[in-house]
N, C-alpha and C positions, 0 to 999 in steps of 0.2 A: 378551419380545424385541422390540426396537424395529423389527426388520425387517418386522413385520406391520402397522405403522402405515400408515393410508391418508391421513390428514391430520395436519398438525403446526402448531400455533399457538404462536408465540413472541413475546416482547417485540420490538418493532421494532429491527432491528440498525443499527449504524453502520459506516461504512467509515473505518478509521484510516490509510489511505494511498491517495490518489487523484490522478491527473493529469486535468485538464480542458482544458488548453491555453487558447486564447483565440479570440475573434472567431467565425467560422463554425463552427470545430471545437467550441468551447465550447457554442454554441447547439445543436449536434447531439447532444452526449453527455450534457449535464446531465440531460435528462429520464430517461435510463436509470437514473442513480444516484438521482434524486429519487423514482422509482417504488418503490425498495426501501428506501432508507436514510433515517434521520432526520437524521443528521449525517455529515460527512466531513471528514477532515483533508486540506486542499488543498495540493498540492505547489507550491512557488514557482519552479520552474525554467522560467519563461517566457524569451523572448528579447526584451528584456533581462529579467533575473530580478527578483523581488519582494524588494527589500532594505530597505524602510522601511515605516513604518505607513501613510503616505499612499497608497503604491502598493498595499498590501494592502487597504485600505479600498475603493479604487476597483475593484480586482479582485473583491472580495466583492460589490460592487454589480452588476457585470456578471454574475456567477454567479446572483445572486438574480433578476435580470431574465430569465434563461433558464429558471427553474423554472416548469413548467406550472401554470396556475391550479388551485387546489384541493389542491395538494400542499404539505406542510409540510416544508421542508428547510433545514438550517442549515449553511453552509460555515464551517469552522474554519480560520482562516488561519495560515500559517507564514511565518517570515522566513528568507530565503536567507542563510546565513552566509558571509561573505567574510573575507579577511585584514584588512579595514578596518572591520568592523562595530563600531559603538559600543554598548557595554554599556548606557549610559544610555538610548539610543533603544529598545533592546530592552525594557528595564524599563518605560519609559513606554508603549510600544505594548501591552505586556501589561496594565499597570494600566488602560489605556483600553478594554480588551476587544477590541482589534483582533487581537493575536497570541495564539494558543493555545500555540505551540511554535516552536522554531528548528530549521531543517533544515541538517544538515552534509553537504555533498558534498565528498569529496576531489577536488581539481581534476582534471578530465578523466577521472573514473571512469565517467561515464555520460552520458546525454542532457542537453545544455545545462548541463554542470557545469564549463565552462571558467572560470567566475568563482569556483569553489569554493576551498577552503582549500589553500594551498600549503605552509604551515609551521604545525605545531601550536603553536609559541610565539606566533604571531600571535593566537591565539584564547583564550589562557589567561584574560585578563580577562573575556571573555564566559562562559567555562565557570564561573568563580568566581561571577559574578553569577547565572547560571542556577541554580546550586546554592543560592545564598542565597535566591532568591525562589521556589524549587520549580517552576521552569518547565522542561518537558521538552525534552530535546535528542533530535532524531530523526536517526538516522545511516544513511546509505548505507554499509554496512560492508564496503567492498572497498578493498584497496590498489590505487592507480592506476599503479604502476610497470609499464610495458609489458614489463619483463623477467620479471615473475612470471607463471607459467602462469595463464590466465584461470580455470581450475577451482580454483585454490588461493587466489584473492585474498580470499575471505571469511575463510578460516581464518587467512591471514597477517595480515589486519587485526585480528582478535581477538588474535592473539599479539603483534603489534607495537604496536598503538595502544590497544585497549580495556583491555589488561592494566594499563597505567600510568594510564589515565584514571580507572578505577574506584578505584584506590588513592589517587590524588591528590585526587579529588573524590568521596569516598565517599557523599555525600548527593545527588549529582546524579542526577536522574531521566533515564534513557536508554531510548529505544526503538530496538532494533536492527531495522531495517526489512527486510521481505521476506527473512527468513532462508532459507537454502537447504542447510544442511549439518548433519551431526551435531555438528560443533564449535559451530555457532551455537546449537543446542538445548542443548548442555551448558553453554555460557557463561551462557545465560539462566537455566537451572535453578540454577546455582551462584551467581547474582548477587544474590539477595535481593530484597526488595520494591521496590527502586528501579529494577530492570531488567525491561523487558518486550520483547516481540517481536511483530511482525505476520507473518502467513503468508498467501501468496496462494493462490487456487484452482489456478492453473496449476502452481505448484511442488508442490502436493499430487497432481496428476494426471499429470504427465509427468516423465520423466527425460531425460538428454541424448541418448538414442537418438532421441527425437522430432525432433531437429534434422536428422537424416540418414536418416529412415525412407523408403527408396526414392528418395532424392534430397534436395537441400537444401530445408529447409522454413523459409522466412524468417519465417512468421507464428508460429513457435515460438521465435523468437529474442528473448530479453529479457536484461536485466542486473539483478541477477546471473543468469548463465546457469544453466539447469537442470543438475543434477549427476547423479552415479551413482544407481542404484536404492536403495542402502542409505541415502543421504541422504533420498530421497523418503519412504522408509518411516519414518525417524526423525521427519520433519516430520508425517506422518500421525498417528503416536503422540502427538506433542506437542499437535497441534491437537485431537484427539478425546479426550484423556485427562483433561480437566477441570481442567488446571493453570491457575491464575489468571494466570500471566505471559504467556500466549499469547492473542492475539486477532486478529480479522479485519482484514485490510488487503489490498484487491484488487490494488493497484498497477496498476489498469487504466490503460493508456498508449496512447492512440490515435495512430496514424500512418496517413496515406493509403496505400492499396495501392501507389500509384506510388512511395512512399518506402520501402516494405518490399521490393518485388519489383524490386530494382535491384542493381548490382554491389557496392554498399556500403550494404546495407539498414539501416534504423534499428532500434534495440533497443526492444522494447516489445510487450506483448500486450494487446489490447483485449478485456476480459472483462466490461465494464459491462452489456451487454444481458442477461446470464444469470448474474450473479455468485451470487446466492443459490441458484439451481438447481444450480450447480456445487458449492457447498459442501454442499448437502443430499445430493447424490449421493455425495460422499466420505464424509460421516458415516453415510449409510445403508450403504455398502459396508463400513464398519468396525463396523457394528452399534452406533453411538454417537449416534443421533439425539437421545437424551436429553441429550447434551452440546452440541448445536448452539447452543442459546440462550445458554449460558454463554460460549462462544467468540465468538459473533456479537454479543451484546447486553449482556453483563454485565461481562466482564473489562476491556474497553476503557474504559468509563465509570469503573469503579473506579480504574483506573490513573491516569486523567486527573483524578480528583477530581470527577466529574460524576455526576448522577443518570441512571439508565437512562430510556429513552423511555417515555412513557405509552401510546403506541399499540402495536398488535400487528400481526403478519404471519402469514398462513396459507399454507402450502404443501400441495399435494396430490400424491399419488403417481399421476401420469399423464404421458404423454409430452410433452416440450417440445422442439420442433424449433428448433435454433439457426439463425437466418437466415444465408444465404450472404453477404450484404453489407448494409451500411448506407450510404445516400447522405449525403454531407456537405451540409448545408443551403446552397443557393445556389452550390455549386461543382461542377465536373465532376470530383469525386473520390468514392471510396468507401472504407469501412473494412471490414476482415475480422474478424468476431468470433472469439474463441477457440472452437475446435471447430465452426467454421462447417459447416453442412449435416448435423451429427450430431444424434442424438436423445438427450436426457437423460431421466431417469426421474422427475423432480420438476418441478412447475410452481407458480409464485407465483400464487395466485388472489385474494388479498385483502391490501391494504395498509392 
């Protein structure tokens, strides 16, 4: 029984969905990720977004400059897909080793997605090219129509968009990011080897009740929003069950406390300071610590056609106290980590 393990050493994990922002925020949060992960897929939804290879290369340089000395961390860059994205530029950026993947945001579906796709017909040339060159398409899988109930937007996107996309582009590699529903789990399971999904630690740990537990909890608000308990349980089964299609993606999304605790707070949960401790706790609770390495360190590289990391990570079963706040470097702002002030049962002791 894995619940008796006191230490666990695994191949160093990667984060296949990460927001680092830029400037002072970037310099604040990069060390948390570099402490744990060998690589990370970097989201391009800056303001303005990263839409070409030159911008991505410059952003990569800024990220690398923020990595603490002695840590080996590789940012994997993505291109923000717009109505006007040129397929030739995508292919050239991929061939030059700048772009690892393309990110699809339906316009106005989430943070900084106002430059996203407004019509699927506009991106068909890009989809065809991605299929041809085996370059992954990473999808924020929610319908953006404000008339659709926010709790139904993932399921509706699967039904209305992904259903035709996988039929028309059967060899297209798709990652349905930060899945939150039973429907998302089922779609990935039925999709074959070209379909994968990332799962966040917070969607494994909270359901929608957490948003309103004794009052409005802005630091539990993210997009896609947390769903009913049955969806959370389906995610936990998928993550801990050893299935190759599911892999780690924190979707850590830092916003200053001042932008969260306001009358129109930002969507995003900042879990970078304690990501692996959170995942370890979930897998321990499910008596599935023997599957943590596959989910965290193996499935993602296999899907992306990469080798796993050579380094290892060791976690120990001892209390880890989540900090109450993280100060943003050089600014009079703080960040609130996920489960701030609470104690977790696992601690990262060796990277």
